[in-house]
MARFITI-863118 format. One record per atom (N, C-alpha, C, O): atom name; residue number from 0; residue in one letter; x, y, z. Coordinates in steps of 0.05 Angstrom, whole numbers, plus 5000, padded with zeros to 4 digits. Layout:
- name/resi/resn/east/north/up
- CA/NUM/A/X/Y/Z
...
This chain:
- name/resi/resn/east/north/up
- N/0/M/8548/3445/9298
- CA/0/M/8566/3467/9293
- C/0/M/8561/3488/9315
- O/0/M/8538/3494/9321
- N/1/V/8582/3499/9325
- CA/1/V/8580/3520/9346
- C/1/V/8580/3547/9332
- O/1/V/8597/3553/9316
- N/2/T/8562/3564/9340
- CA/2/T/8561/3591/9329
- C/2/T/8576/3610/9348
- O/2/T/8580/3604/9371
- N/3/T/8585/3632/9337
- CA/3/T/8600/3651/9353
- C/3/T/8583/3675/9358
- O/3/T/8562/3679/9345
- N/4/T/8591/3691/9377
- CA/4/T/8577/3716/9383
- C/4/T/8589/3739/9369
- O/4/T/8613/3738/9361
- N/5/T/8574/3760/9365
- CA/5/T/8586/3785/9354
- C/5/T/8602/3799/9375
- O/5/T/8600/3792/9399
- N/6/T/8617/3819/9367
- CA/6/T/8633/3834/9386
- C/6/T/8615/3846/9408
- O/6/T/8622/3846/9431
- N/7/Q/8593/3857/9400
- CA/7/Q/8575/3870/9419
- C/7/Q/8564/3849/9439
- O/7/Q/8564/3855/9463
- N/8/E/8556/3826/9429
- CA/8/E/8546/3805/9447
- C/8/E/8569/3795/9465
- O/8/E/8564/3790/9489
- N/9/S/8593/3792/9454
- CA/9/S/8616/3782/9469
- C/9/S/8623/3801/9491
- O/9/S/8631/3792/9513
- N/10/D/8620/3827/9487
- CA/10/D/8626/3846/9508
- C/10/D/8608/3842/9532
- O/10/D/8616/3848/9555
- N/11/M/8584/3833/9527
- CA/11/M/8565/3829/9549
- C/11/M/8568/3802/9562
- O/11/M/8557/3798/9584
- N/12/Q/8583/3784/9551
- CA/12/Q/8585/3757/9562
- C/12/Q/8613/3753/9574
- O/12/Q/8633/3763/9563
- N/13/T/8613/3737/9595
- CA/13/T/8639/3730/9606
- C/13/T/8649/3705/9592
- O/13/T/8635/3692/9576
- N/14/A/8674/3699/9596
- CA/14/A/8686/3675/9584
- C/14/A/8670/3650/9593
- O/14/A/8666/3632/9577
- N/15/K/8662/3650/9618
- CA/15/K/8647/3627/9628
- C/15/K/8621/3624/9613
- O/15/K/8613/3602/9606
- N/16/Q/8607/3646/9608
- CA/16/Q/8582/3646/9594
- C/16/Q/8586/3636/9565
- O/16/Q/8570/3621/9555
- N/17/D/8608/3645/9552
- CA/17/D/8614/3636/9525
- C/17/D/8618/3605/9525
- O/17/D/8608/3592/9507
- N/18/V/8633/3595/9544
- CA/18/V/8638/3566/9545
- C/18/V/8613/3551/9551
- O/18/V/8608/3530/9539
- N/19/E/8596/3561/9569
- CA/19/E/8571/3548/9575
- C/19/E/8553/3547/9550
- O/19/E/8540/3526/9545
- N/20/R/8553/3568/9535
- CA/20/R/8537/3569/9510
- C/20/R/8548/3549/9490
- O/20/R/8533/3534/9477
- N/21/M/8574/3548/9488
- CA/21/M/8587/3530/9469
- C/21/M/8580/3501/9477
- O/21/M/8573/3485/9459
- N/22/L/8583/3494/9502
- CA/22/L/8577/3467/9511
- C/22/L/8548/3460/9507
- O/22/L/8541/3437/9500
- N/23/G/8530/3479/9510
- CA/23/G/8502/3475/9506
- C/23/G/8495/3469/9477
- O/23/G/8475/3456/9471
- N/24/Q/8512/3478/9458
- CA/24/Q/8507/3474/9430
- C/24/Q/8519/3448/9419
- O/24/Q/8512/3440/9397
- N/25/L/8536/3436/9435
- CA/25/L/8549/3411/9426
- C/25/L/8529/3388/9431
- O/25/L/8513/3389/9449
- N/26/P/8531/3367/9414
- CA/26/P/8513/3344/9419
- C/26/P/8521/3330/9445
- O/26/P/8543/3332/9454
- N/27/D/8502/3315/9456
- CA/27/D/8507/3300/9481
- C/27/D/8529/3280/9478
- O/27/D/8542/3274/9498
- N/28/D/8534/3270/9454
- CA/28/D/8555/3250/9451
- C/28/D/8582/3262/9443
- O/28/D/8599/3248/9432
- N/29/A/8585/3288/9447
- CA/29/A/8610/3301/9440
- C/29/A/8633/3289/9456
- O/29/A/8630/3284/9480
- N/30/T/8656/3285/9443
- CA/30/T/8679/3274/9456
- C/30/T/8695/3296/9469
- O/30/T/8690/3320/9464
- N/31/L/8713/3288/9486
- CA/31/L/8731/3308/9498
- C/31/L/8747/3323/9477
- O/31/L/8752/3347/9479
- N/32/E/8754/3309/9456
- CA/32/E/8769/3321/9434
- C/32/E/8751/3342/9420
- O/32/E/8761/3363/9412
- N/33/D/8726/3336/9416
- CA/33/D/8707/3355/9404
- C/33/D/8706/3381/9422
- O/33/D/8707/3403/9411
- N/34/I/8704/3377/9448
- CA/34/I/8702/3400/9466
- C/34/I/8728/3416/9466
- O/34/I/8727/3440/9465
- N/35/E/8751/3402/9466
- CA/35/E/8776/3416/9465
- C/35/E/8779/3433/9439
- O/35/E/8788/3455/9440
- N/36/Y/8771/3421/9417
- CA/36/Y/8772/3435/9391
- C/36/Y/8755/3460/9391
- O/36/Y/8764/3482/9384
- N/37/H/8730/3457/9400
- CA/37/H/8712/3481/9401
- C/37/H/8721/3502/9421
- O/37/H/8718/3525/9416
- N/38/F/8733/3493/9443
- CA/38/F/8744/3512/9462
- C/38/F/8767/3527/9450
- O/38/F/8770/3551/9453
- N/39/Y/8784/3513/9435
- CA/39/Y/8807/3525/9421
- C/39/Y/8797/3546/9401
- O/39/Y/8808/3568/9400
- N/40/V/8777/3539/9385
- CA/40/V/8766/3558/9366
- C/40/V/8754/3583/9380
- O/40/V/8759/3605/9372
- N/41/L/8739/3578/9401
- CA/41/L/8727/3600/9417
- C/41/L/8749/3619/9427
- O/41/L/8746/3643/9426
- N/42/K/8770/3607/9438
- CA/42/K/8793/3623/9448
- C/42/K/8806/3639/9426
- O/42/K/8812/3663/9431
- N/43/K/8810/3628/9403
- CA/43/K/8822/3642/9380
- C/43/K/8804/3665/9372
- O/43/K/8814/3687/9366
- N/44/I/8778/3661/9371
- CA/44/I/8759/3682/9363
- C/44/I/8760/3705/9383
- O/44/I/8762/3728/9376
- N/45/R/8759/3698/9409
- CA/45/R/8760/3719/9430
- C/45/R/8787/3734/9428
- O/45/R/8787/3759/9432
- N/46/N/8809/3721/9423
- CA/46/N/8835/3734/9421
- C/46/N/8835/3752/9396
- O/46/N/8847/3774/9397
- N/47/G/8823/3743/9374
- CA/47/G/8822/3760/9350
- C/47/G/8805/3785/9354
- O/47/G/8813/3807/9345
- N/48/I/8783/3782/9367
- CA/48/I/8766/3806/9373
- C/48/I/8781/3825/9391
- O/48/I/8780/3849/9387
- N/49/K/8795/3815/9411
- CA/49/K/8810/3832/9429
- C/49/K/8832/3846/9414
- O/49/K/8837/3870/9418
- N/50/S/8846/3832/9396
- CA/50/S/8867/3844/9380
- C/50/S/8856/3867/9362
- O/50/S/8869/3888/9360
- N/51/I/8833/3862/9350
- CA/51/I/8821/3883/9332
- C/51/I/8814/3907/9349
- O/51/I/8818/3930/9341
- N/52/E/8803/3903/9373
- CA/52/E/8795/3925/9390
- C/52/E/8819/3941/9399
- O/52/E/8817/3966/9401
- N/53/E/8841/3928/9404
- CA/53/E/8865/3942/9414
- C/53/E/8882/3953/9392
- O/53/E/8893/3975/9395
- N/54/Q/8885/3939/9370
- CA/54/Q/8903/3947/9348
- C/54/Q/8889/3957/9323
- O/54/Q/8902/3968/9305
- N/55/G/8863/3953/9321
- CA/55/G/8849/3960/9297
- C/55/G/8851/3939/9276
- O/55/G/8864/3918/9280
- N/56/S/8839/3944/9253
- CA/56/S/8840/3925/9231
- C/56/S/8844/3941/9205
- O/56/S/8845/3966/9205
- N/57/I/8846/3927/9183
- CA/57/I/8850/3940/9157
- C/57/I/8823/3939/9142
- O/57/I/8808/3920/9146
- N/58/P/8818/3958/9124
- CA/58/P/8794/3957/9109
- C/58/P/8793/3933/9090
- O/58/P/8814/3922/9083
- N/59/Q/8769/3925/9082
- CA/59/Q/8766/3902/9065
- C/59/Q/8781/3905/9039
- O/59/Q/8794/3886/9029
- N/60/E/8780/3929/9027
- CA/60/E/8794/3934/9002
- C/60/E/8824/3929/9004
- O/60/E/8837/3918/8986
- N/61/E/8836/3938/9026
- CA/61/E/8864/3934/9031
- C/61/E/8871/3904/9034
- O/61/E/8891/3894/9024
- N/62/A/8854/3890/9048
- CA/62/A/8858/3861/9052
- C/62/A/8857/3847/9025
- O/62/A/8874/3829/9019
- N/63/E/8838/3854/9008
- CA/63/E/8836/3842/8981
- C/63/E/8861/3848/8964
- O/63/E/8870/3830/8950
- N/64/K/8871/3872/8966
- CA/64/K/8896/3879/8951
- C/64/K/8919/3862/8960
- O/64/K/8934/3851/8944
- N/65/R/8922/3859/8986
- CA/65/R/8944/3843/8997
- C/65/R/8942/3814/8989
- O/65/R/8961/3802/8981
- N/66/F/8917/3803/8990
- CA/66/F/8914/3775/8982
- C/66/F/8918/3772/8953
- O/66/F/8930/3752/8944
- N/67/A/8909/3790/8936
- CA/67/A/8912/3788/8908
- C/67/A/8942/3788/8900
- O/67/A/8951/3772/8883
- N/68/K/8958/3805/8913
- CA/68/K/8986/3805/8908
- C/68/K/8999/3779/8917
- O/68/K/9016/3768/8903
- N/69/W/8992/3769/8940
- CA/69/W/9003/3745/8951
- C/69/W/8996/3721/8933
- O/69/W/9012/3704/8928
- N/70/L/8971/3720/8924
- CA/70/L/8962/3697/8908
- C/70/L/8973/3697/8880
- O/70/L/8974/3676/8867
- N/71/S/8980/3721/8870
- CA/71/S/8991/3722/8842
- C/71/S/9020/3715/8840
- O/71/S/9031/3711/8819
- N/72/E/9033/3713/8863
- CA/72/E/9062/3706/8862
- C/72/E/9067/3677/8859
- O/72/E/9090/3668/8859
């Protein structure tokens, strides 16, 4: 399983460093599909962090209210 970095750690690392770290955590017998999947997840995480930094996020309580309303319908 590939671990992710925190926002603070990510700010200090380049995309290349993140990919190198990801590849280092994969088993030696990882397939190209495994690498593509983990690269996809890494890219989504980096995009999410960037979005939060640029647009902000909502508090946990607000998220819970929204999900509760959505799940009760």
